[in-house]
N, CA, C, O and the ligand as a Tripos MOL2 file, in Angstrom:
@<TRIPOS>MOLECULE
protein
  249   247    63     0     0
PROTEIN
NO_CHARGES

@<TRIPOS>ATOM
      1 N          15.1850  -19.3230   -1.1250 N.3       1 MET1
      2 CA         15.4390  -20.3510   -0.2290 C.3       1 MET1
      3 C          14.7360  -19.9170    1.1930 C.2       1 MET1
      4 O          14.7730  -18.7920    1.6910 O.2       1 MET1
      5 N          14.1610  -20.9500    1.6660 N.am      2 ILE2
      6 CA         13.4910  -20.6800    2.9700 C.3       2 ILE2
      7 C          14.0120  -21.5400    4.0910 C.2       2 ILE2
      8 O          13.9520  -22.7640    3.9810 O.2       2 ILE2
      9 N          14.5000  -20.9910    5.1250 N.am      3 LEU3
     10 CA         14.9720  -21.7150    6.3330 C.3       3 LEU3
     11 C          14.0020  -21.7220    7.4860 C.2       3 LEU3
     12 O          13.5860  -20.6720    7.9750 O.2       3 LEU3
     13 N          13.6540  -22.8860    7.9060 N.am      4 GLY4
     14 CA         12.8610  -22.8570    9.1270 C.3       4 GLY4
     15 C          13.6870  -23.0760   10.3500 C.2       4 GLY4
     16 O          14.5660  -23.9390   10.3470 O.2       4 GLY4
     17 N          13.4440  -22.3310   11.4030 N.am      5 LEU5
     18 CA         14.1310  -22.3960   12.6680 C.3       5 LEU5
     19 C          13.1620  -22.7580   13.7130 C.2       5 LEU5
     20 O          12.2720  -21.9720   14.0360 O.2       5 LEU5
     21 N          13.2990  -23.9300   14.2610 N.am      6 ASP6
     22 CA         12.4300  -24.4000   15.2780 C.3       6 ASP6
     23 C          12.9110  -23.8000   16.6050 C.2       6 ASP6
     24 O          12.1110  -23.2320   17.3490 O.2       6 ASP6
     25 N          14.1670  -23.9160   16.8960 N.am      7 GLU7
     26 CA         14.7410  -23.4020   18.1150 C.3       7 GLU7
     27 C          15.6500  -22.1910   17.8280 C.2       7 GLU7
     28 O          16.8800  -22.2400   17.8490 O.2       7 GLU7
     29 N          14.9220  -21.1200   17.5640 N.am      8 CYS8
     30 CA         15.7310  -19.8950   17.1540 C.3       8 CYS8
     31 C          16.3400  -19.4160   18.5230 C.2       8 CYS8
     32 O          15.7250  -19.4440   19.5890 O.2       8 CYS8
     33 N          17.5940  -18.9870   18.3560 N.am      9 ILE9
     34 CA         18.3390  -18.6220   19.5980 C.3       9 ILE9
     35 C          17.6870  -17.3410   20.2610 C.2       9 ILE9
     36 O          17.5770  -17.2540   21.4840 O.2       9 ILE9
     37 N          17.2830  -16.4020   19.4380 N.am     10 THR10
     38 CA         16.7500  -15.2220   19.9820 C.3      10 THR10
     39 C          15.4140  -15.3510   20.5460 C.2      10 THR10
     40 O          15.2180  -14.7700   21.6130 O.2      10 THR10
     41 N          14.4350  -16.0240   20.0080 N.am     11 CYS11
     42 CA         13.1170  -16.0120   20.5380 C.3      11 CYS11
     43 C          12.5730  -17.3390   21.0890 C.2      11 CYS11
     44 O          11.3750  -17.4220   21.3610 O.2      11 CYS11
     45 N          13.4090  -18.3870   21.2670 N.am     12 ALA12
     46 CA         13.0130  -19.6320   21.8460 C.3      12 ALA12
     47 C          12.4060  -19.3300   23.2390 C.2      12 ALA12
     48 O          13.0580  -18.7090   24.0790 O.2      12 ALA12
     49 N          11.1940  -19.7610   23.4680 N.am     13 GLY13
     50 CA         10.5060  -19.6330   24.6680 C.3      13 GLY13
     51 C           9.8750  -18.1850   25.1020 C.2      13 GLY13
     52 O           9.4340  -17.8940   26.2140 O.2      13 GLY13
     53 N           9.9410  -17.3890   23.9920 N.am     14 MET14
     54 CA          9.4870  -16.0160   24.1370 C.3      14 MET14
     55 C           7.8810  -16.0160   24.0560 C.2      14 MET14
     56 O           7.2720  -16.8270   23.3580 O.2      14 MET14
     57 N           7.3040  -15.1110   24.7700 N.am     15 PRO15
     58 CA          5.8560  -14.9140   24.6630 C.3      15 PRO15
     59 C           5.5810  -14.1560   23.3250 C.2      15 PRO15
     60 O           6.5020  -13.6130   22.7150 O.2      15 PRO15
     61 N           4.3860  -14.1340   22.9190 N.am     16 ASN16
     62 CA          3.9300  -13.3360   21.7180 C.3      16 ASN16
     63 C           3.9810  -11.8750   21.9950 C.2      16 ASN16
     64 O           3.1580  -11.3430   22.7400 O.2      16 ASN16
     65 N           4.9590  -11.2020   21.3900 N.am     17 ILE17
     66 CA          5.0950   -9.7720   21.6970 C.3      17 ILE17
     67 C           4.6810   -9.0280   20.3910 C.2      17 ILE17
     68 O           4.7750   -7.8020   20.3430 O.2      17 ILE17
     69 N           4.2650   -9.6840   19.4280 N.am     18 GLY18
     70 CA          3.7340   -9.0530   18.2410 C.3      18 GLY18
     71 C           4.7750   -8.3700   17.3580 C.2      18 GLY18
     72 O           4.5240   -7.3970   16.6470 O.2      18 GLY18
     73 N           5.9220   -8.9410   17.4600 N.am     19 LYS19
     74 CA          7.1040   -8.4030   16.5950 C.3      19 LYS19
     75 C           7.9930   -9.4980   16.1290 C.2      19 LYS19
     76 O           8.1020  -10.5580   16.7460 O.2      19 LYS19
     77 N           8.6030   -9.2320   15.0710 N.am     20 ARG20
     78 CA          9.7120  -10.2020   14.6120 C.3      20 ARG20
     79 C          11.0090   -9.6440   14.9990 C.2      20 ARG20
     80 O          11.3980   -8.5340   14.6380 O.2      20 ARG20
     81 N          11.7140  -10.5080   15.8010 N.am     21 ILE21
     82 CA         12.8570   -9.8810   16.4180 C.3      21 ILE21
     83 C          14.1420  -10.6540   16.0470 C.2      21 ILE21
     84 O          15.2080  -10.3220   16.5650 O.2      21 ILE21
     85 N          14.0770  -11.6390   15.1970 N.am     22 CYS22
     86 CA         15.3270  -12.4050   15.0330 C.3      22 CYS22
     87 C          16.2840  -11.8920   13.9370 C.2      22 CYS22
     88 O          16.6500  -12.6270   13.0210 O.2      22 CYS22
     89 N          16.6380  -10.7360   14.0470 N.am     23 HIS23
     90 CA         17.5050  -10.0740   13.1910 C.3      23 HIS23
     91 C          18.8630  -10.7910   13.0820 C.2      23 HIS23
     92 O          19.4810  -10.8880   12.0210 O.2      23 HIS23
     93 N          19.2750  -11.2840   14.2540 N.am     24 PHE24
     94 CA         20.5770  -11.9400   14.3560 C.3      24 PHE24
     95 C          20.6080  -13.1940   13.4690 C.2      24 PHE24
     96 O          21.5770  -13.4430   12.7530 O.2      24 PHE24
     97 N          19.5360  -13.9640   13.5370 N.am     25 GLU25
     98 CA         19.4700  -15.1850   12.7050 C.3      25 GLU25
     99 C          19.2890  -14.8440   11.2370 C.2      25 GLU25
    100 O          19.7160  -15.6170   10.3800 O.2      25 GLU25
    101 N          18.6820  -13.7380   10.9230 N.am     26 VAL26
    102 CA         18.5390  -13.2520    9.5010 C.3      26 VAL26
    103 C          19.9760  -12.9380    8.9720 C.2      26 VAL26
    104 O          20.3670  -13.3680    7.8870 O.2      26 VAL26
    105 N          20.7410  -12.1600    9.8020 N.am     27 GLY27
    106 CA         22.1090  -11.8240    9.4450 C.3      27 GLY27
    107 C          22.9480  -12.9600    9.3200 C.2      27 GLY27
    108 O          23.7340  -12.9970    8.3740 O.2      27 GLY27
    109 N          22.8940  -13.9670   10.2000 N.am     28 LEU28
    110 CA         23.5600  -15.1290   10.0740 C.3      28 LEU28
    111 C          23.3160  -15.9670    8.7790 C.2      28 LEU28
    112 O          24.2400  -16.4220    8.1040 O.2      28 LEU28
    113 N          21.9850  -16.1320    8.4890 N.am     29 ALA29
    114 CA         21.6510  -16.8080    7.2560 C.3      29 ALA29
    115 C          22.1940  -16.0960    6.0190 C.2      29 ALA29
    116 O          22.6640  -16.7370    5.0790 O.2      29 ALA29
    117 N          22.1260  -14.7620    6.0300 N.am     30 ALA30
    118 CA         22.5360  -13.9110    4.8870 C.3      30 ALA30
    119 C          24.0670  -14.1110    4.7240 C.2      30 ALA30
    120 O          24.5610  -14.3410    3.6200 O.2      30 ALA30
    121 N          24.8130  -14.0150    5.8800 N.am     31 GLY31
    122 CA         26.2310  -14.2460    5.9620 C.3      31 GLY31
    123 C          26.7130  -15.5870    5.3280 C.2      31 GLY31
    124 O          27.5990  -15.6260    4.4740 O.2      31 GLY31
    125 N          26.1120  -16.6010    5.7760 N.am     32 PHE32
    126 CA         26.4040  -17.9150    5.3190 C.3      32 PHE32
    127 C          26.1940  -17.9370    3.7520 C.2      32 PHE32
    128 O          27.0700  -18.3730    3.0060 O.2      32 PHE32
    129 N          25.0670  -17.4760    3.3210 N.am     33 ALA33
    130 CA         24.7050  -17.5810    1.9180 C.3      33 ALA33
    131 C          25.6610  -16.7130    1.1620 C.2      33 ALA33
    132 O          26.1160  -17.1240    0.0950 O.2      33 ALA33
    133 N          26.0120  -15.5030    1.6520 N.am     34 GLU34
    134 CA         26.9530  -14.7090    0.9370 C.3      34 GLU34
    135 C          28.3870  -15.2430    0.8310 C.2      34 GLU34
    136 O          29.0420  -15.0680   -0.1970 O.2      34 GLU34
    137 N          28.8740  -15.9000    1.9030 N.am     35 SER35
    138 CA         30.2100  -16.4800    1.9030 C.3      35 SER35
    139 C          30.2610  -17.5930    0.9780 C.2      35 SER35
    140 O          31.2490  -17.8080    0.2750 O.2      35 SER35
    141 N          29.1540  -18.3460    0.9630 N.am     36 PHE36
    142 CA         28.9850  -19.5050    0.0970 C.3      36 PHE36
    143 C          28.9600  -19.1610   -1.4900 C.2      36 PHE36
    144 O          29.5990  -19.7710   -2.3470 O.2      36 PHE36
    145 N          28.1720  -18.1620   -1.6870 N.am     37 LEU37
    146 CA         27.9710  -17.7060   -3.1310 C.3      37 LEU37
    147 C          28.9910  -16.6470   -3.5880 C.2      37 LEU37
    148 O          29.1730  -16.4480   -4.7890 O.2      37 LEU37
    149 N          29.6170  -16.0080   -2.6930 N.am     38 SER38
    150 CA         30.4360  -14.8950   -2.9060 C.3      38 SER38
    151 C          29.7550  -13.6740   -3.7120 C.2      38 SER38
    152 O          30.3450  -13.0080   -4.5630 O.2      38 SER38
    153 N          28.4420  -13.4910   -3.3120 N.am     39 ARG39
    154 CA         27.7990  -12.3120   -3.7020 C.3      39 ARG39
    155 C          26.6820  -11.9260   -2.6810 C.2      39 ARG39
    156 O          26.3140  -12.6790   -1.7800 O.2      39 ARG39
    157 N          26.1860  -10.6930   -2.9090 N.am     40 ARG40
    158 CA         25.1920  -10.1690   -1.9770 C.3      40 ARG40
    159 C          23.8740  -10.9470   -2.1490 C.2      40 ARG40
    160 O          23.4590  -11.2970   -3.2540 O.2      40 ARG40
    161 N          23.2230  -11.2020   -0.9490 N.am     41 VAL41
    162 CA         21.8470  -11.7490   -1.1390 C.3      41 VAL41
    163 C          20.9610  -10.8760   -0.1660 C.2      41 VAL41
    164 O          21.4410  -10.0710    0.6320 O.2      41 VAL41
    165 N          19.6990  -11.1100   -0.3110 N.am     42 LYS42
    166 CA         18.6820  -10.4170    0.5500 C.3      42 LYS42
    167 C          18.0480  -11.4760    1.4780 C.2      42 LYS42
    168 O          17.6230  -12.5470    1.0450 O.2      42 LYS42
    169 N          18.0100  -11.1120    2.7920 N.am     43 ALA43
    170 CA         17.4260  -12.0780    3.7450 C.3      43 ALA43
    171 C          16.4380  -11.2980    4.6270 C.2      43 ALA43
    172 O          16.7220  -10.1730    5.0370 O.2      43 ALA43
    173 N          15.3620  -11.8590    4.8940 N.am     44 TYR44
    174 CA         14.4700  -11.3050    5.8450 C.3      44 TYR44
    175 C          13.6040  -12.3610    6.5290 C.2      44 TYR44
    176 O          13.4430  -13.4750    6.0310 O.2      44 TYR44
    177 N          13.0530  -11.9840    7.6770 N.am     45 GLU45
    178 CA         12.3060  -12.8920    8.4340 C.3      45 GLU45
    179 C          10.8730  -12.9700    8.0510 C.2      45 GLU45
    180 O          10.1980  -11.9410    8.0880 O.2      45 GLU45
    181 N          10.3500  -14.1020    7.6860 N.am     46 THR46
    182 CA          8.8880  -14.1120    7.2370 C.3      46 THR46
    183 C           8.0520  -14.6900    8.3240 C.2      46 THR46
    184 O           6.8330  -14.5580    8.2100 O.2      46 THR46
    185 N           8.5300  -15.3110    9.3640 N.am     47 LYS47
    186 CA          7.7520  -15.7390   10.4330 C.3      47 LYS47
    187 C           8.6180  -15.7450   11.7330 C.2      47 LYS47
    188 O           9.8200  -16.0100   11.7260 O.2      47 LYS47
    189 N           7.9380  -15.4470   12.7850 N.am     48 CYS48
    190 CA          8.7900  -15.4850   14.0380 C.3      48 CYS48
    191 C           7.9680  -15.9230   15.2680 C.2      48 CYS48
    192 O           6.8530  -15.4400   15.4630 O.2      48 CYS48
    193 N           8.4650  -16.7580   16.0300 N.am     49 ASN49
    194 CA          7.8510  -17.0860   17.3370 C.3      49 ASN49
    195 C           7.3490  -15.9690   18.1370 C.2      49 ASN49
    196 O           6.2370  -15.9850   18.6660 O.2      49 ASN49
    197 N           8.1800  -14.9950   18.2210 N.am     50 ALA50
    198 CA          7.8480  -13.7760   19.0500 C.3      50 ALA50
    199 C           6.6140  -12.9830   18.3750 C.2      50 ALA50
    200 O           6.0270  -12.0900   18.9860 O.2      50 ALA50
    201 N           6.2950  -13.3490   17.1680 N.am     51 ASN51
    202 CA          5.1240  -12.7030   16.5430 C.3      51 ASN51
    203 C           3.8430  -13.6290   16.6120 C.2      51 ASN51
    204 O           2.8230  -13.3080   16.0010 O.2      51 ASN51
    205 N           3.9090  -14.6970   17.3100 N.am     52 GLY52
    206 CA          2.7790  -15.6140   17.4630 C.3      52 GLY52
    207 C           2.6010  -16.6240   16.2640 C.2      52 GLY52
    208 O           1.5780  -17.2830   16.0770 O.2      52 GLY52
    209 N           3.7830  -16.6580   15.4390 N.am     53 GLU53
    210 CA          3.6110  -17.5530   14.3230 C.3      53 GLU53
    211 C           4.1870  -18.9560   14.5600 C.2      53 GLU53
    212 O           4.3380  -19.7010   13.5920 O.2      53 GLU53
    213 N           4.5120  -19.3490   15.7820 N.am     54 GLY54
    214 CA          4.7940  -20.7230   16.1610 C.3      54 GLY54
    215 C           6.1630  -21.1720   15.8010 C.2      54 GLY54
    216 O           6.6600  -22.1270   16.3970 O.2      54 GLY54
    217 N           6.7990  -20.5470   14.8700 N.am     55 THR55
    218 CA          8.1020  -21.0070   14.4200 C.3      55 THR55
    219 C           8.8090  -19.8520   13.8060 C.2      55 THR55
    220 O           8.1700  -18.8290   13.5600 O.2      55 THR55
    221 N          10.1820  -19.9420   13.5170 N.am     56 CYS56
    222 CA         10.8300  -18.8700   12.8710 C.3      56 CYS56
    223 C          11.1770  -19.2920   11.4050 C.2      56 CYS56
    224 O          11.6620  -20.4030   11.1880 O.2      56 CYS56
    225 N          10.9280  -18.4090   10.4090 N.am     57 GLU57
    226 CA         11.2950  -18.6820    9.1100 C.3      57 GLU57
    227 C          12.0560  -17.4870    8.5600 C.2      57 GLU57
    228 O          11.6710  -16.3250    8.6920 O.2      57 GLU57
    229 N          13.2030  -17.8730    7.9100 N.am     58 VAL58
    230 CA         13.9790  -16.8540    7.3180 C.3      58 VAL58
    231 C          14.0190  -17.0620    5.8080 C.2      58 VAL58
    232 O          14.2690  -18.1830    5.3670 O.2      58 VAL58
    233 N          13.7890  -16.0530    5.0130 N.am     59 LYS59
    234 CA         13.6770  -16.1790    3.5550 C.3      59 LYS59
    235 C          14.9600  -15.6270    3.0250 C.2      59 LYS59
    236 O          15.2770  -14.5050    3.4200 O.2      59 LYS59
    237 N          15.7730  -16.2740    2.1560 N.am     60 VAL60
    238 CA         16.9610  -15.7670    1.5720 C.3      60 VAL60
    239 C          16.6710  -15.5980    0.1000 C.2      60 VAL60
    240 O          16.2680  -16.5760   -0.5300 O.2      60 VAL60
    241 N          16.8410  -14.4620   -0.4830 N.am     61 GLU61
    242 CA         16.5870  -14.2840   -1.9750 C.3      61 GLU61
    243 C          17.9890  -14.0510   -2.6210 C.2      61 GLU61
    244 O          18.7220  -13.1510   -2.2120 O.2      61 GLU61
    245 N          18.3360  -14.8730   -3.6260 N.am     62 PHE62
    246 CA         19.5660  -14.7580   -4.3230 C.3      62 PHE62
    247 C          19.5720  -13.7870   -5.4930 C.2      62 PHE62
    248 O          20.5970  -13.6240   -6.1550 O.2      62 PHE62
    249 ZN         12.7540  -16.1040   15.9510 Zn       63 ZN63
@<TRIPOS>BOND
     1     1     2 1
     2     2     3 1
     3     3     4 2
     4     3     5 am
     5     5     6 1
     6     6     7 1
     7     7     8 2
     8     7     9 am
     9     9    10 1
    10    10    11 1
    11    11    12 2
    12    11    13 am
    13    13    14 1
    14    14    15 1
    15    15    16 2
    16    15    17 am
    17    17    18 1
    18    18    19 1
    19    19    20 2
    20    19    21 am
    21    21    22 1
    22    22    23 1
    23    23    24 2
    24    23    25 am
    25    25    26 1
    26    26    27 1
    27    27    28 2
    28    27    29 am
    29    29    30 1
    30    30    31 1
    31    31    32 2
    32    31    33 am
    33    33    34 1
    34    34    35 1
    35    35    36 2
    36    35    37 am
    37    37    38 1
    38    38    39 1
    39    39    40 2
    40    39    41 am
    41    41    42 1
    42    42    43 1
    43    43    44 2
    44    43    45 am
    45    45    46 1
    46    46    47 1
    47    47    48 2
    48    47    49 am
    49    49    50 1
    50    50    51 1
    51    51    52 2
    52    51    53 am
    53    53    54 1
    54    54    55 1
    55    55    56 2
    56    55    57 am
    57    57    58 1
    58    58    59 1
    59    59    60 2
    60    59    61 am
    61    61    62 1
    62    62    63 1
    63    63    64 2
    64    63    65 am
    65    65    66 1
    66    66    67 1
    67    67    68 2
    68    67    69 am
    69    69    70 1
    70    70    71 1
    71    71    72 2
    72    71    73 am
    73    73    74 1
    74    74    75 1
    75    75    76 2
    76    75    77 am
    77    77    78 1
    78    78    79 1
    79    79    80 2
    80    79    81 am
    81    81    82 1
    82    82    83 1
    83    83    84 2
    84    83    85 am
    85    85    86 1
    86    86    87 1
    87    87    88 2
    88    87    89 am
    89    89    90 1
    90    90    91 1
    91    91    92 2
    92    91    93 am
    93    93    94 1
    94    94    95 1
    95    95    96 2
    96    95    97 am
    97    97    98 1
    98    98    99 1
    99    99   100 2
   100    99   101 am
   101   101   102 1
   102   102   103 1
   103   103   104 2
   104   103   105 am
   105   105   106 1
   106   106   107 1
   107   107   108 2
   108   107   109 am
   109   109   110 1
   110   110   111 1
   111   111   112 2
   112   111   113 am
   113   113   114 1
   114   114   115 1
   115   115   116 2
   116   115   117 am
   117   117   118 1
   118   118   119 1
   119   119   120 2
   120   119   121 am
   121   121   122 1
   122   122   123 1
   123   123   124 2
   124   123   125 am
   125   125   126 1
   126   126   127 1
   127   127   128 2
   128   127   129 am
   129   129   130 1
   130   130   131 1
   131   131   132 2
   132   131   133 am
   133   133   134 1
   134   134   135 1
   135   135   136 2
   136   135   137 am
   137   137   138 1
   138   138   139 1
   139   139   140 2
   140   139   141 am
   141   141   142 1
   142   142   143 1
   143   143   144 2
   144   143   145 am
   145   145   146 1
   146   146   147 1
   147   147   148 2
   148   147   149 am
   149   149   150 1
   150   150   151 1
   151   151   152 2
   152   151   153 am
   153   153   154 1
   154   154   155 1
   155   155   156 2
   156   155   157 am
   157   157   158 1
   158   158   159 1
   159   159   160 2
   160   159   161 am
   161   161   162 1
   162   162   163 1
   163   163   164 2
   164   163   165 am
   165   165   166 1
   166   166   167 1
   167   167   168 2
   168   167   169 am
   169   169   170 1
   170   170   171 1
   171   171   172 2
   172   171   173 am
   173   173   174 1
   174   174   175 1
   175   175   176 2
   176   175   177 am
   177   177   178 1
   178   178   179 1
   179   179   180 2
   180   179   181 am
   181   181   182 1
   182   182   183 1
   183   183   184 2
   184   183   185 am
   185   185   186 1
   186   186   187 1
   187   187   188 2
   188   187   189 am
   189   189   190 1
   190   190   191 1
   191   191   192 2
   192   191   193 am
   193   193   194 1
   194   194   195 1
   195   195   196 2
   196   195   197 am
   197   197   198 1
   198   198   199 1
   199   199   200 2
   200   199   201 am
   201   201   202 1
   202   202   203 1
   203   203   204 2
   204   203   205 am
   205   205   206 1
   206   206   207 1
   207   207   208 2
   208   207   209 am
   209   209   210 1
   210   210   211 1
   211   211   212 2
   212   211   213 am
   213   213   214 1
   214   214   215 1
   215   215   216 2
   216   215   217 am
   217   217   218 1
   218   218   219 1
   219   219   220 2
   220   219   221 am
   221   221   222 1
   222   222   223 1
   223   223   224 2
   224   223   225 am
   225   225   226 1
   226   226   227 1
   227   227   228 2
   228   227   229 am
   229   229   230 1
   230   230   231 1
   231   231   232 2
   232   231   233 am
   233   233   234 1
   234   234   235 1
   235   235   236 2
   236   235   237 am
   237   237   238 1
   238   238   239 1
   239   239   240 2
   240   239   241 am
   241   241   242 1
   242   242   243 1
   243   243   244 2
   244   243   245 am
   245   245   246 1
   246   246   247 1
   247   247   248 2
@<TRIPOS>SUBSTRUCTURE
     1 MET1         2 RESIDUE 1 A MET
     2 ILE2         6 RESIDUE 1 A ILE
     3 LEU3        10 RESIDUE 1 A LEU
     4 GLY4        14 RESIDUE 1 A GLY
     5 LEU5        18 RESIDUE 1 A LEU
     6 ASP6        22 RESIDUE 1 A ASP
     7 GLU7        26 RESIDUE 1 A GLU
     8 CYS8        30 RESIDUE 1 A CYS
     9 ILE9        34 RESIDUE 1 A ILE
    10 THR10       38 RESIDUE 1 A THR
    11 CYS11       42 RESIDUE 1 A CYS
    12 ALA12       46 RESIDUE 1 A ALA
    13 GLY13       50 RESIDUE 1 A GLY
    14 MET14       54 RESIDUE 1 A MET
    15 PRO15       58 RESIDUE 1 A PRO
    16 ASN16       62 RESIDUE 1 A ASN
    17 ILE17       66 RESIDUE 1 A ILE
    18 GLY18       70 RESIDUE 1 A GLY
    19 LYS19       74 RESIDUE 1 A LYS
    20 ARG20       78 RESIDUE 1 A ARG
    21 ILE21       82 RESIDUE 1 A ILE
    22 CYS22       86 RESIDUE 1 A CYS
    23 HIS23       90 RESIDUE 1 A HIS
    24 PHE24       94 RESIDUE 1 A PHE
    25 GLU25       98 RESIDUE 1 A GLU
    26 VAL26      102 RESIDUE 1 A VAL
    27 GLY27      106 RESIDUE 1 A GLY
    28 LEU28      110 RESIDUE 1 A LEU
    29 ALA29      114 RESIDUE 1 A ALA
    30 ALA30      118 RESIDUE 1 A ALA
    31 GLY31      122 RESIDUE 1 A GLY
    32 PHE32      126 RESIDUE 1 A PHE
    33 ALA33      130 RESIDUE 1 A ALA
    34 GLU34      134 RESIDUE 1 A GLU
    35 SER35      138 RESIDUE 1 A SER
    36 PHE36      142 RESIDUE 1 A PHE
    37 LEU37      146 RESIDUE 1 A LEU
    38 SER38      150 RESIDUE 1 A SER
    39 ARG39      154 RESIDUE 1 A ARG
    40 ARG40      158 RESIDUE 1 A ARG
    41 VAL41      162 RESIDUE 1 A VAL
    42 LYS42      166 RESIDUE 1 A LYS
    43 ALA43      170 RESIDUE 1 A ALA
    44 TYR44      174 RESIDUE 1 A TYR
    45 GLU45      178 RESIDUE 1 A GLU
    46 THR46      182 RESIDUE 1 A THR
    47 LYS47      186 RESIDUE 1 A LYS
    48 CYS48      190 RESIDUE 1 A CYS
    49 ASN49      194 RESIDUE 1 A ASN
    50 ALA50      198 RESIDUE 1 A ALA
    51 ASN51      202 RESIDUE 1 A ASN
    52 GLY52      206 RESIDUE 1 A GLY
    53 GLU53      210 RESIDUE 1 A GLU
    54 GLY54      214 RESIDUE 1 A GLY
    55 THR55      218 RESIDUE 1 A THR
    56 CYS56      222 RESIDUE 1 A CYS
    57 GLU57      226 RESIDUE 1 A GLU
    58 VAL58      230 RESIDUE 1 A VAL
    59 LYS59      234 RESIDUE 1 A LYS
    60 VAL60      238 RESIDUE 1 A VAL
    61 GLU61      242 RESIDUE 1 A GLU
    62 PHE62      246 RESIDUE 1 A PHE
    63 ZN63       249 GROUP 0 **** ****
């Protein structure tokens, strides 16, 4: 499952710092998926505004 975040809380309006920094959103997405499915999932950020990719994208693997 891929979640696109246009207005990510962490990096909205950030300049390109060459890093993906939205660990909070990744944790949030993982937390939601885990409570919904009652099992562990893997989540990571595949795109981030702060890495010059224009948007944030979080991938959740079940
Ligand atoms: Zn972000």
